Backbone as a ProteinNet text record, in pm:
[ID]
protein_1_A
[PRIMARY]
MTSHIHSEPILQSLELVAERVGDPTPLVYAELFRQQPEMEAMFVNDRDGAVRGHMLSEALDGILDFVDERKYADNMIRAEIVNHENLGVPPDVFAAFFAVIRDAFRDALGREWTKEMEEAWKELLVALSETLPAHA
[TERTIARY]
-144.8	-82.9	-119.7	32.3	43.7	4.3	-56.7	-117.8	-16.1	30.5	121.8	89.8	262.5	216.7	300	244.8	275.8	392.9	515.1	609.6	642	634	673.5	603	474.3	376	374	428.6	426	590.9	624.1	726.6	751.8	684.9	681.4	603.8	515.4	398.1	506.4	590.1	717.2	781.6	851.5	955	886.7	760.4	674.3	667.8	598.1	550.7	689.4	823.7	995.8	989.2	948.1	1027.4	872.9	786.6	681.3	635.8	646.1	627.7	782.1	837.8	1012.2	936.6	938.5	915.3	756.9	718.9	562.9	521.6	563.9	563.7	420.5	412.4	313.6	177.5	207.9	67.9	13.1	104.5	51.1	-19.2	48.1	13.1	-79.2	-120.5	-278.8	-360.1	-344.5	-417.1	-475.6	-388.8	-363.7	-502.6	-436.9	-531.2	-672.7	-685.5	-813.2	-904.4	-806.8	-914.2	-942.4	-814.5	-797.1	-781.6	-851.1	-861.8	-777.1	-820.9	-771.2	-619.2	-547.2	-418.3	-333.7	-384.7	-308.3	-253.5	-306.5	-277.1	-158.7	-104.9	-31.5	92.9	108.3	204	253.1	186.2	175.3	312.4	390.3	547.1	652.1	609.5	692.4	684.3	697.5	637.8	782.1	896.2	945.8	923.7	851.5	803.9	869	1015.7	1119.3	1062.3	946.4	908.3	823.5	766.2	668.1	724	843.3	953.2	1013.4	1075.1	1124.8	1000.1	908.3	817.5	733.5	736.5	662.2	839.1	924.4	1069.2	1046.7	1052.5	1044.4	901.3	787.8	714.9	702.9	764.9	792.2	944.8	1044.9	1149.5	1064	1012.8	914.6	839.4	761.6	713	803.8	920.3	1019.2	1063.5	1079.9	1083.9	1023.8	876.6	764.7	738.5	744.8	722.4	831.4	956.6	1035	1123.2	1275.6	1274	1208.3	1146.2	1086.8	1113	1276.6	1347.5	1331.6	1243.3	1213.4	1099.2	1034.8	931.1	799.7	780.8	659.8	719.2	837	838	851.9	896.6	911.8	790.6	677.5	547.1	461.9	480.2	448.6	467.5	623.1	680.1	651.8	608.1	528.9	477.5	333.3	231.2	240.5	297.8	311.3	395	477.8	531	448.6	347.6	264.8	149.8	116.3	9.4	50.6	152.3	170.8	238.5	216.9	216.9	105	0.7	-225.7	-224.9	-174.3	-238.9	-301.6	-442.5	-502	-439.4	-405.8	-361.7	-431.8	-564.1	-668.8	-611.5	-568.8	-518.3	-357.1	-281.1	-188.1	-184.2	-243.1	-279.1	-329.2	-402.4	-474.9	-343.4	-290.2	-124.1	-126.9	-114.6	-51.8	-158	-263.3	-380.7	-390.9	-349.7	-326.5	-227	-125.5	1.4	-67	-109.4	-224.7	-240.5	-363.6	-443.5	-389.6	-270.1	-224.1	-136	-39.8	30.3	-76.1	-208.3	-292.3	-355	-402.8	-400.7	-296.9	-215.7	-70.1	-81.7	-61	-30.4	-103.9	-246.1	-360.1	-422.6	-391.9	-404.3	-251	-171.3	-63.2	-46	-144.4	-202.4	-252.4	-202.1	-263.1	-365.5	-403.3	-536.3	-421.3	-287.4	-184.4	-118.9	-144.5	-75	-195.4	-281.9	-417.6	-445.5	-423.4	-442.7	-312.8	-198.2	-76.6	-76.3	-144.7	-171.3	-258.8	-344.6	-457.6	-460	-325.4	-282.7	-188.6	-119.1	-34	-89.8	-195.7	-307.7	-351.5	-376.5	-456	-351.7	-245.3	-108	-52	-72.7	-15	-124.9	-249.3	-380.4	-329.7	-313.5	-245.6	-111.8	-34.4	49.3	-19.4	-71.1	-119.2	-138.1	-122.8	-155.5	-360.6	-431.8	-568.4	-631.6	-579.2	-618.5	-607.1	-574.7	-509.2	-627.5
-3712.1	-3582.8	-3484.9	-3415.4	-3337	-3168.7	-3132.4	-2962.2	-2878.4	-2774.7	-2688.8	-2586.1	-2579.3	-2444.3	-2320.5	-2233.6	-2048.1	-2079.7	-2093.9	-2090	-1915.6	-1835.7	-1717.4	-1629.6	-1650.2	-1589.8	-1652	-1790	-1818.4	-1781.4	-1786.5	-1701.9	-1589.4	-1524.7	-1333.9	-1407.6	-1421.4	-1440.8	-1488	-1586.6	-1592.6	-1481.8	-1436.3	-1352.6	-1218.6	-1187	-1067.6	-1077.9	-1212.6	-1265.9	-1273.1	-1269.2	-1280.1	-1109.1	-1061.7	-867.8	-801	-853.3	-758.5	-822.9	-978.3	-1043.4	-1084.6	-1119.6	-1195.6	-1342.1	-1394	-1502.7	-1529	-1599	-1658.1	-1754.1	-1812.6	-1870.7	-1905.9	-1763.7	-1760.5	-1709.9	-1679.1	-1614.5	-1796.2	-1891.8	-2041.1	-2079.3	-2125.4	-2170	-2105.4	-1997.6	-1917.7	-1971.5	-1996.5	-1998.1	-2169.4	-2239.5	-2416.8	-2397.3	-2328.1	-2392.7	-2295	-2213.9	-2119.9	-2252.1	-2288	-2427.4	-2563.6	-2611	-2731.6	-2718.5	-2663.6	-2661	-2725.1	-2894.2	-3014.6	-3029.8	-2936.9	-2989	-2923.3	-2761.7	-2735.4	-2789.6	-2875.1	-2943.8	-3036.9	-3074.1	-3148.6	-3063.5	-2942.7	-2883.9	-2812.3	-2885.6	-2787.1	-2799	-2913	-2880.5	-2802	-2746.8	-2679.7	-2518.2	-2477.1	-2368.2	-2235.4	-2291.3	-2173.7	-2159.7	-2266.7	-2274.3	-2310.8	-2394.4	-2426.2	-2542.2	-2624	-2713.9	-2660.1	-2624.7	-2512.6	-2462.2	-2359.9	-2332.9	-2404.2	-2516	-2635	-2671.4	-2725.2	-2768.4	-2687.3	-2579	-2483.7	-2492	-2441.1	-2434.9	-2553.7	-2698.7	-2793.3	-2771.7	-2766.2	-2756.3	-2651.5	-2508.5	-2387.6	-2479.1	-2563.2	-2605	-2702.6	-2771.2	-2877.1	-2804.8	-2671.8	-2616.9	-2558.4	-2485.8	-2445.6	-2573.7	-2626.3	-2770.8	-2817.4	-2862.7	-2897.7	-2790	-2646.2	-2572.8	-2552.1	-2589.6	-2624.1	-2737	-2784.3	-2943.9	-3032.5	-3047.9	-3178.1	-3284.7	-3252.8	-3378.6	-3435.8	-3372.6	-3484.6	-3466	-3355.4	-3277.9	-3378.2	-3491.9	-3551.6	-3665.6	-3732.5	-3833	-3761.1	-3685.1	-3588.5	-3548.5	-3528.3	-3543	-3660.2	-3773.5	-3856.8	-3956.2	-3926.5	-3965.8	-3884.9	-3733.5	-3682.9	-3709.6	-3765.8	-3798	-3903.7	-4008.7	-4154.6	-4099.3	-3981.4	-3959.2	-3921.9	-3785.3	-3726	-3814.4	-3929.7	-4016.5	-4103.9	-4146.7	-4194.9	-4093.7	-3945.7	-3878.1	-3876.6	-3925.1	-3898.5	-3752.7	-3720	-3640.6	-3710.9	-3687.9	-3714.8	-3653.1	-3810.3	-3755.2	-3635.6	-3633.2	-3493.5	-3394.5	-3363.2	-3270.4	-3217.2	-3312.4	-3290.8	-3174.9	-3240.7	-3211.8	-3128.4	-3091.1	-2897.4	-2811	-2858.2	-2740.5	-2678.9	-2740.2	-2655.7	-2543	-2564.8	-2459.6	-2365.1	-2405.2	-2311.1	-2200.6	-2269.2	-2143.2	-2041.5	-2085.1	-2010.6	-1912.6	-1942.6	-1879.2	-1761	-1798.8	-1714.6	-1610	-1636.8	-1542.8	-1458.7	-1530.6	-1438	-1335.8	-1360.3	-1251	-1188.1	-1215.2	-1127.6	-1059.2	-1066	-965.9	-917.2	-896.7	-845.3	-785.7	-647.7	-615	-647	-682.5	-726.8	-867.7	-919.1	-1024.2	-1050.3	-1068.4	-1058.7	-1204.6	-1182.5	-1251.6	-1349.9	-1318.5	-1436.1	-1500.2	-1491	-1554	-1665.8	-1593.6	-1661.3	-1798	-1769.2	-1876.8	-1945.7	-1904.6	-2009.9	-2081.5	-2048.3	-2126.3	-2239.1	-2223.3	-2316	-2405.7	-2351.3	-2495.7	-2552.2	-2516.2	-2573.8	-2649.5	-2624.5	-2698.9	-2822.8	-2800	-2910.1	-2997	-2961.7	-3035.6	-3177.6	-3054.4	-3135.5	-3242.1	-3209.3	-3288	-3413.8	-3381.6	-3483.5	-3618	-3556.5	-3637.6	-3717.7	-3689.1	-3728.3	-3865.5	-3929.4	-4065.1	-4063.6	-4185.4	-4142.9	-4104.6	-4171.4	-4169.5	-3999.2	-3938.3	-3816	-3732
-4795.3	-4757.3	-4719.3	-4684.1	-4556	-4662.5	-4579.2	-4617.1	-4633.7	-4759.6	-4740	-4629.2	-4575.7	-4458.3	-4518.3	-4504.4	-4546.1	-4400.4	-4395.4	-4244.4	-4260.4	-4379.9	-4273.9	-4197.9	-4227.5	-4088.8	-3953.2	-3972.9	-3890.1	-3790.8	-3883.8	-3850.3	-3738.8	-3843.2	-3788.5	-3696.4	-3654.4	-3530.5	-3426.5	-3415.5	-3313.2	-3266.6	-3388.6	-3349.1	-3292.3	-3341.9	-3305.5	-3118.1	-3095.5	-2947.9	-2847.6	-2923.5	-2881.3	-2835.4	-2937.4	-2929.8	-2830.7	-2833.9	-2766.9	-2617.1	-2631.3	-2496.2	-2410.8	-2470.3	-2447.3	-2387.7	-2275.5	-2262.1	-2272.4	-2378.8	-2399.4	-2287.8	-2231.1	-2132.2	-2022.5	-1936.6	-1878.7	-1931.3	-2073.5	-2141.5	-2185	-2249.5	-2302.9	-2174.9	-2068.5	-1974.7	-1890.1	-1896.1	-1871	-1947.9	-2086.3	-2189.4	-2176	-2167.5	-2118.1	-1995.5	-1915.8	-1783.7	-1804.9	-1911.9	-1865.5	-1963	-2088.7	-2176.1	-2144.8	-2027.9	-1985.3	-1849.4	-1760.4	-1625.1	-1541	-1578.7	-1495.2	-1521.1	-1615.8	-1652.8	-1563.2	-1457.6	-1395.1	-1298.4	-1226.9	-1107.1	-1179.7	-1274.4	-1333.2	-1298.6	-1290.8	-1239	-1127.5	-1039.9	-867.6	-825.6	-880.2	-837.8	-909.2	-1023.8	-1107.2	-1065.4	-959.8	-854.8	-946.7	-1036.9	-1071.8	-1252.4	-1290	-1422.9	-1535	-1450.8	-1525	-1645.3	-1557.9	-1685.7	-1771.2	-1777.4	-1847.7	-1959.6	-1876.4	-1980.7	-2122.4	-2068.8	-2115.2	-2227.6	-2154.8	-2225.6	-2387.2	-2380	-2479.5	-2527	-2475.8	-2594	-2681.2	-2647.1	-2708.5	-2840.7	-2795	-2884.6	-2971.2	-2961.7	-3055.9	-3160	-3089.6	-3171.4	-3258.1	-3205.1	-3299.2	-3419.6	-3386.6	-3488.5	-3564.3	-3588.8	-3644.6	-3726.4	-3679.5	-3766.6	-3857.7	-3814.7	-3846.2	-3975.6	-4016.3	-4082.5	-4186.3	-4170.6	-4274.2	-4302.5	-4235.9	-4293.5	-4267.8	-4129.1	-4085.1	-4088.9	-4042	-3994.4	-3875.5	-3776.4	-3684	-3609.3	-3614.4	-3561.7	-3562.4	-3632	-3656.6	-3564.1	-3549.9	-3455.4	-3310.4	-3301.9	-3195.3	-3116.3	-3222.5	-3122.9	-3116.5	-3232.5	-3199.8	-3044.1	-3021.6	-2890.1	-2784.7	-2792.3	-2679.4	-2658.1	-2745.1	-2692.1	-2596.9	-2610.7	-2526.8	-2437.6	-2449.9	-2298.6	-2201.2	-2226.3	-2183.1	-2135.7	-2231.6	-2171.8	-2054.5	-2091.9	-1956.7	-1835.8	-1844.9	-1710.1	-1694.7	-1775.5	-1768.1	-1814.7	-1927.1	-2023.5	-2162.9	-2172.4	-2275.9	-2429.4	-2535.4	-2629.8	-2689.5	-2684.7	-2739.2	-2710.5	-2535	-2462.1	-2506.6	-2571.5	-2576.6	-2750.2	-2784.6	-2971.7	-2940.3	-2871.3	-2827.5	-2834	-2732.4	-2713.7	-2808.4	-2918.9	-3038.5	-3069.4	-3075.6	-3070.2	-2940.3	-2843.8	-2722.1	-2731.3	-2803.8	-2850.2	-2914.1	-3040.4	-3142.5	-3082.7	-2982.6	-2904.6	-2821.1	-2750.5	-2667.9	-2743.4	-2876.5	-2931.2	-3014.6	-3040.7	-3113	-3001.7	-2884.4	-2784.7	-2758.1	-2750.3	-2680.8	-2821.4	-2944.2	-3057.2	-3086.9	-3048.7	-3061	-3228.4	-3191.2	-3386.5	-3437.2	-3388.4	-3515.6	-3563.2	-3502.9	-3537.6	-3673.7	-3784.4	-3926.2	-3961.3	-4074.4	-4135	-4238	-4257.3	-4298.8	-4162.4	-4057.9	-3918.9	-3956.8	-3902.1	-3898.2	-3994.1	-4123.9	-4215.2	-4208.2	-4204.5	-4146.9	-4082.1	-3925.7	-3817.5	-3846.2	-3908.3	-3946.9	-4017.7	-4125.5	-4196.3	-4093.1	-4020.9	-3932.8	-3855.9	-3803.5	-3711.4	-3769.6	-3894.3	-3962.5	-4055.8	-4076.7	-4107.2	-3972.2	-3902.1	-3739.2	-3701.1	-3721.6	-3693.7	-3774.1	-3909.8	-3993.2	-3953.4	-3894.2	-3839.7	-3701.2	-3637.7	-3527.9	-3519.3	-3416.8	-3420.9	-3412.7	-3489.6	-3513.4	-3389.3	-3237.2	-3119.8	-3070.9	-3076.3	-3026.1	-3046.9
[MASK]
++++++++++++++++++++++++++++++++++++++++++++++++++++++++++++++++++++++++++++++++++++++++++++++++++++++++++++++++++++++++++++++++++++++++

């Protein structure tokens, strides 16, 4: 059974980041490379950040579906784990990307990050972990 996710604080955090930061791609990938430095080499050819921007957009779209109707997020996440594993990204690193997004957003919002946002993101990360294959 999947955990209940309070979507409103998640949506609020996404909206506030968009308002305060604009494109969060540089912040999210700086956090990813801080937490998983070995992943930076995989983006050596992404000089303009387009691949990173597309990947983050897909992840955020997945989160939006996951906290709402869940029409496709579960299957998309499972498929992307396999796709990324074929590119050399270990499943646990792929799975950790959602926590990286949360961490980057929390840092970007600073004092505007609320207790409700923290709890909702925890719920989201737990629910996502329940969806991921056992090896992720």
